[in-house]
Backbone as ProteinMPNN parsed JSONL, in Angstrom:
{"seq_chain_A": "MQSQPSGAGGGRARRSICDLPMDCVARIASLTSPGDACRLAAAAAVLRPVADLDDVWGSFLPPDLADVVLDSKSVTSPAHRERETKKEMFLRLCDSPVLLDGGKLVIKAV", "coords_chain_A": {"N_chain_A": [[15.036, 4.668, 1.865], [13.695, 4.117, -1.426], [13.42, 5.576, -4.592], [10.299, 5.766, -6.532], [9.777, 5.419, -9.824], [7.8, 8.184, -11.564], [5.179, 8.94, -13.176], [5.672, 10.488, -16.838], [7.974, 11.533, -16.974], [9.593, 9.899, -15.62], [10.64, 10.604, -13.136], [11.43, 11.241, -9.741], [9.109, 9.919, -7.19], [6.904, 12.084, -5.428], [7.615, 13.094, -2.099], [5.735, 13.765, 1.32], [5.282, 15.344, 3.972], [3.645, 13.823, 5.553], [3.679, 11.569, 4.63], [5.9, 10.651, 6.328], [6.552, 8.64, 9.368], [4.058, 9.061, 12.513], [5.368, 9.609, 15.006], [7.656, 10.409, 14.221], [7.221, 12.976, 12.885], [5.646, 14.575, 15.116], [8.216, 14.48, 16.981], [9.61, 16.205, 15.513], [7.605, 18.386, 15.089], [7.74, 19.299, 18.012], [10.569, 20.441, 18.154], [10.14, 22.974, 16.736], [8.306, 26.031, 17.144], [5.327, 27.153, 19.247], [3.755, 28.451, 17.214], [4.815, 27.124, 14.603], [3.392, 25.01, 15.444], [0.834, 25.082, 15.635], [0.697, 26.253, 12.91], [0.831, 23.587, 11.316], [-1.047, 22.28, 12.093], [-2.949, 22.929, 10.912], [-2.133, 23.173, 8.454], [-2.592, 20.072, 7.046], [-5.318, 17.919, 7.727], [-4.737, 15.219, 8.299], [-3.002, 15.702, 10.26], [-3.148, 17.395, 12.194], [-3.947, 15.992, 14.507], [-1.488, 15.284, 15.831], [-0.046, 17.772, 15.907], [-1.497, 18.687, 18.173], [-0.814, 16.839, 20.33], [0.298, 15.94, 23.614], [2.892, 15.733, 23.951], [4.136, 17.309, 22.151], [3.138, 19.776, 22.617], [4.011, 19.766, 25.599], [6.886, 20.222, 25.088], [7.288, 22.972, 24.802], [6.747, 24.094, 27.585], [7.756, 24.929, 30.613], [9.881, 21.892, 32.42], [9.115, 21.702, 35.034], [7.105, 23.161, 35.551], [3.907, 22.059, 35.476], [3.451, 21.018, 38.094], [4.233, 23.519, 39.468], [2.105, 25.055, 38.111], [-0.135, 23.453, 39.127], [0.076, 23.953, 42.138], [-0.602, 26.463, 42.216], [-2.678, 29.398, 42.751], [-5.408, 30.001, 40.894], [-8.187, 31.038, 38.218], [-9.112, 28.514, 37.364], [-10.346, 25.343, 38.286], [-8.748, 23.121, 40.483], [-9.046, 20.386, 39.656], [-10.117, 21.066, 37.039], [-7.415, 22.116, 35.982], [-5.928, 19.31, 36.606], [-6.69, 18.081, 34.534], [-6.538, 19.221, 32.123], [-4.951, 19.514, 28.709], [-1.931, 19.547, 27.577], [-2.025, 21.897, 25.662], [-3.774, 23.118, 25.946], [-2.68, 24.214, 28.564], [-0.978, 25.917, 28.15], [-2.176, 27.928, 26.188], [-3.409, 28.922, 27.894], [-1.872, 30.058, 29.732], [-1.059, 31.774, 28.389], [-2.972, 33.468, 28.19], [-3.57, 34.325, 31.171], [-1.031, 34.57, 33.163], [1.057, 33.508, 35.195], [1.433, 34.196, 38.83], [4.602, 33.98, 41.123], [6.309, 34.078, 43.861], [5.559, 35.772, 45.616], [4.272, 37.916, 43.813], [6.741, 38.681, 42.239], [8.04, 37.276, 40.636], [7.251, 35.625, 37.591], [5.521, 33.766, 35.901], [4.976, 32.562, 32.211], [3.497, 31.822, 29.394], [5.049, 32.415, 26.064]], "CA_chain_A": [[14.015, 4.465, 1.206], [13.615, 3.982, -2.682], [12.208, 6.396, -4.991], [9.675, 5.239, -7.435], [9.347, 6.553, -10.871], [6.511, 8.67, -11.535], [5.002, 10.025, -15.015], [6.622, 10.24, -18.298], [9.381, 11.802, -17.079], [10.934, 8.741, -14.741], [11.587, 11.62, -11.807], [11.383, 10.811, -8.332], [7.972, 10.191, -6.665], [7.013, 13.241, -4.688], [6.636, 12.707, -0.714], [5.199, 14.792, 1.486], [5.848, 15.477, 5.679], [2.365, 13.337, 5.85], [4.361, 9.989, 4.674], [6.959, 10.271, 7.952], [5.846, 8.166, 10.848], [3.579, 10.198, 12.839], [6.091, 10.143, 16.141], [8.593, 11.383, 13.783], [6.495, 14.512, 13.055], [5.601, 15.232, 16.691], [9.242, 15.141, 17.044], [10.039, 17.631, 14.702], [7.157, 20.164, 15.707], [8.013, 19.833, 19.107], [11.52, 21.282, 18.121], [9.691, 23.897, 16.293], [7.219, 26.72, 18.123], [3.859, 26.532, 19.037], [3.151, 28.835, 16.201], [4.768, 26.292, 14.003], [2.816, 23.411, 15.694], [-0.442, 25.517, 15.16], [0.387, 25.92, 11.1], [1.373, 22.123, 11.2], [-2.154, 21.779, 12.157], [-3.766, 23.891, 9.847], [-1.62, 22.265, 7.013], [-3.615, 19.338, 6.795], [-6.093, 17.515, 8.58], [-4.31, 14.239, 9.033], [-1.591, 16.127, 10.872], [-4.053, 18.09, 13.367], [-3.989, 15.117, 16.062], [0.104, 15.061, 15.985], [0.262, 18.877, 16.368], [-1.813, 18.571, 19.197], [-0.408, 16.178, 21.44], [0.716, 16.685, 24.761], [4.665, 15.642, 23.67], [4.732, 18.379, 21.075], [2.93, 21.288, 23.54], [4.683, 20.035, 26.775], [8.012, 20.461, 24.69], [6.776, 24.881, 24.75], [6.781, 24.337, 28.446], [9.445, 24.389, 31.564], [9.679, 21.009, 32.539], [8.068, 21.495, 36.153], [5.705, 23.688, 35.247], [2.701, 21.191, 35.874], [3.816, 21.234, 39.357], [3.912, 25.257, 39.698], [0.596, 25.525, 38.024], [-1.603, 22.798, 39.988], [-0.153, 24.54, 43.625], [-0.684, 28.255, 42.199], [-4.143, 30.049, 42.835], [-5.809, 30.37, 39.624], [-9.43, 30.92, 38.184], [-9.587, 27.342, 36.937], [-10.532, 24.783, 39.475], [-7.755, 22.308, 40.456], [-9.945, 19.104, 39.226], [-10.139, 21.222, 35.375], [-5.723, 21.576, 35.469], [-5.533, 18.132, 36.412], [-7.238, 17.293, 33.301], [-6.388, 19.85, 30.847], [-3.66, 19.011, 27.504], [-0.423, 20.726, 27.712], [-1.631, 23.002, 24.957], [-5.178, 24.316, 26.979], [-1.791, 25.325, 29.747], [0.049, 27.006, 27.522], [-2.58, 28.731, 25.536], [-4.05, 29.465, 29.42], [-0.643, 30.718, 30.594], [-0.852, 33.041, 27.346], [-4.279, 34.915, 28.531], [-3.399, 34.971, 32.572], [0.332, 34.189, 33.566], [0.943, 32.642, 36.845], [2.608, 34.869, 39.929], [4.8, 33.648, 41.919], [6.868, 34.482, 44.8], [4.616, 37.527, 46.015], [4.265, 39.105, 42.645], [7.705, 38.749, 41.812], [8.031, 36.415, 39.485], [5.877, 35.593, 36.611], [5.16, 32.023, 34.708], [4.328, 33.474, 31.074], [4.003, 31.113, 27.959], [5.369, 33.273, 24.938]], "C_chain_A": [[14.051, 4.537, -0.322], [13.058, 4.831, -3.583], [11.449, 5.453, -5.857], [9.421, 6.078, -8.509], [7.991, 6.96, -10.69], [6.183, 9.785, -12.85], [5.622, 9.383, -15.821], [7.524, 10.593, -18.014], [10.638, 11.183, -16.023], [11.3, 9.444, -13.756], [11.266, 10.569, -10.695], [9.895, 10.839, -7.721], [8.171, 11.485, -5.509], [6.552, 12.468, -3.222], [6.693, 13.697, -0.117], [5.202, 14.63, 3.512], [4.449, 14.027, 6.321], [3.146, 11.464, 5.468], [5.72, 9.51, 5.706], [5.918, 9.661, 8.756], [5.26, 9.12, 11.51], [4.542, 10.777, 14.325], [7.27, 10.965, 15.582], [7.68, 12.915, 13.562], [6.176, 15.173, 14.185], [6.795, 15.298, 16.818], [9.72, 16.223, 16.622], [9.171, 18.873, 14.908], [7.254, 20.294, 17.312], [9.327, 20.773, 19.456], [11.521, 22.087, 17.342], [9.409, 25.416, 17.414], [5.909, 26.249, 17.8], [3.5, 27.904, 18.001], [3.267, 27.805, 14.848], [3.754, 25.092, 14.203], [1.225, 24.213, 15.216], [-0.475, 25.45, 13.189], [0.599, 24.441, 10.789], [-0.163, 21.726, 10.757], [-3.335, 22.113, 10.939], [-3.559, 23.321, 8.099], [-2.378, 21.387, 6.061], [-4.128, 18.156, 7.54], [-5.362, 16.16, 9.585], [-3.092, 14.827, 10.226], [-2.297, 16.942, 12.192], [-3.461, 17.322, 14.882], [-2.511, 15.032, 16.746], [0.265, 16.29, 16.322], [-0.347, 19.42, 17.765], [-1.784, 17.787, 20.415], [0.453, 16.395, 22.416], [2.259, 16.812, 24.537], [4.779, 16.806, 23.44], [4.519, 20.099, 21.987], [3.519, 21.168, 24.895], [6.111, 20.407, 26.44], [8.231, 22.426, 24.696], [6.669, 24.954, 25.913], [8.276, 24.247, 29.711], [8.591, 22.941, 31.995], [8.355, 20.699, 34.247], [7.1, 22.709, 36.453], [4.152, 23.528, 35.651], [2.318, 21.534, 37.506], [3.182, 22.951, 40.205], [2.064, 25.237, 39.914], [-0.135, 24.745, 39.335], [-1.274, 23.458, 41.302], [-0.4, 26.031, 43.218], [-2.318, 28.248, 42.384], [-4.423, 30.473, 41.294], [-7.012, 30.173, 39.294], [-9.855, 29.503, 37.597], [-9.433, 26.312, 38.044], [-9.157, 23.547, 39.549], [-8.418, 21.094, 39.648], [-9.479, 19.621, 37.68], [-8.73, 21.357, 35.051], [-5.558, 20.893, 35.812], [-5.679, 17.199, 34.863], [-6.796, 17.632, 31.696], [-4.976, 19.593, 30.358], [-2.796, 20.044, 27.906], [-0.882, 21.966, 26.782], [-2.581, 23.691, 25.514], [-4.022, 24.571, 27.975], [-1.492, 26.135, 29.545], [-1.045, 27.946, 26.873], [-3.596, 29.49, 27.211], [-2.943, 30.547, 30.035], [-0.447, 31.907, 29.589], [-1.868, 34.453, 28.303], [-3.728, 35.329, 30.163], [-1.788, 34.085, 32.764], [0.385, 33.802, 34.688], [1.834, 33.605, 37.757], [3.112, 34.34, 40.776], [5.85, 34.088, 43.065], [6.712, 36.489, 45.39], [4.687, 38.41, 44.855], [5.815, 38.872, 42.014], [8.712, 38.065, 40.386], [6.769, 35.988, 38.658], [6.346, 34.327, 35.7], [4.452, 32.563, 33.56], [4.407, 32.317, 29.387], [4.304, 32.649, 26.904], [6.008, 32.897, 23.863]], "O_chain_A": [[14.813, 5.484, -0.514], [11.85, 4.902, -3.357], [11.91, 4.316, -5.957], [8.963, 7.214, -8.382], [7.162, 6.411, -9.965], [6.659, 10.842, -13.265], [6.052, 8.23, -15.8], [8.427, 10.119, -18.703], [11.777, 11.538, -15.718], [12.368, 9.084, -13.262], [10.938, 9.388, -10.806], [9.408, 11.968, -7.771], [9.204, 11.786, -4.91], [5.647, 11.649, -3.063], [7.4, 14.628, -0.502], [5.091, 13.522, 4.035], [4.523, 13.478, 7.42], [2.977, 10.448, 6.143], [6.303, 8.429, 5.796], [4.741, 10.01, 8.843], [5.745, 10.231, 11.298], [4.522, 11.944, 14.715], [7.796, 11.914, 16.163], [7.756, 13.813, 14.4], [6.425, 16.376, 14.257], [7.027, 16.507, 16.829], [10.209, 17.114, 17.317], [9.591, 20.029, 14.931], [6.868, 21.331, 17.852], [9.427, 21.541, 20.413], [12.628, 22.359, 16.877], [10.205, 25.752, 18.291], [5.418, 25.542, 16.92], [2.475, 28.377, 18.493], [2.298, 27.585, 14.121], [3.377, 24.355, 13.291], [0.59, 23.653, 14.323], [-1.27, 24.884, 12.438], [0.447, 24.245, 9.583], [-0.544, 21.174, 9.725], [-4.256, 21.51, 10.387], [-4.283, 23.152, 7.118], [-2.725, 21.601, 4.9], [-3.283, 17.381, 7.989], [-5.341, 15.999, 10.806], [-2.449, 14.045, 10.927], [-1.636, 16.936, 13.23], [-2.867, 17.77, 15.862], [-2.343, 14.773, 17.937], [0.911, 16.267, 17.369], [0.147, 20.361, 18.387], [-2.536, 17.972, 21.372], [1.447, 17.069, 22.145], [2.857, 17.833, 24.875], [5.388, 17.542, 24.216], [5.247, 21.09, 22.032], [3.639, 22.219, 25.525], [6.726, 20.924, 27.373], [9.335, 22.962, 24.589], [6.371, 26.135, 26.096], [9.37, 23.689, 29.622], [7.376, 22.742, 31.989], [7.379, 19.978, 34.453], [6.518, 23.0, 37.498], [3.376, 24.413, 36.013], [1.324, 22.078, 37.986], [2.3, 23.306, 40.986], [1.244, 25.312, 40.83], [-0.589, 25.324, 40.321], [-2.321, 23.685, 41.909], [-0.359, 26.817, 44.164], [-3.044, 27.272, 42.191], [-3.672, 31.205, 40.65], [-7.462, 29.165, 39.838], [-11.055, 29.386, 37.35], [-8.42, 26.384, 38.739], [-8.682, 23.191, 38.47], [-7.85, 21.114, 38.556], [-8.679, 18.936, 37.042], [-8.426, 20.864, 33.965], [-4.329, 20.963, 35.777], [-5.121, 16.225, 34.356], [-6.71, 16.966, 30.664], [-4.004, 19.465, 31.103], [-3.001, 21.131, 28.446], [-0.293, 23.031, 26.968], [-2.394, 24.899, 25.655], [-4.426, 25.57, 28.571], [-1.505, 27.151, 30.239], [-0.693, 29.103, 27.103], [-4.297, 30.502, 27.236], [-3.177, 31.588, 30.647], [0.227, 32.89, 29.896], [-1.665, 35.58, 28.757], [-3.483, 36.51, 30.41], [-1.69, 32.916, 32.393], [-0.718, 33.818, 35.234], [2.994, 33.781, 37.383], [2.291, 33.967, 41.613], [6.319, 35.051, 42.457], [7.284, 37.576, 45.472], [5.131, 39.555, 44.942], [5.695, 38.999, 40.796], [9.623, 38.369, 39.616], [5.591, 36.019, 39.014], [7.351, 34.137, 35.016], [3.34, 33.046, 33.775], [5.327, 32.243, 28.573], [3.765, 33.737, 27.108], [6.23, 33.706, 22.962]]}, "name": "protein", "num_of_chains": 1, "seq": "MQSQPSGAGGGRARRSICDLPMDCVARIASLTSPGDACRLAAAAAVLRPVADLDDVWGSFLPPDLADVVLDSKSVTSPAHRERETKKEMFLRLCDSPVLLDGGKLVIKAV"}
């Protein structure tokens, strides 16, 4: 990527994260934390859809969590759980951890 002169000083053109391909931004966000993904969404309206992607929020959850949560008894209906986004699942687990193995094991998003 070549830089282009900008302004009177002939310096490099300023680049921002918005100049990156959105799949690249999503990959970067998935390597951070849930708080960072929320901050990314708040930083620029154009980045909000990327920060809300299931690929981003799925990286914050254990890989087999969907099966465990679908099989668990919780306050939400199975139909709702099947169509909720990974972000919604993460936030629900923050509010209502899933108890397994007779209450000896807890799955909670942190």
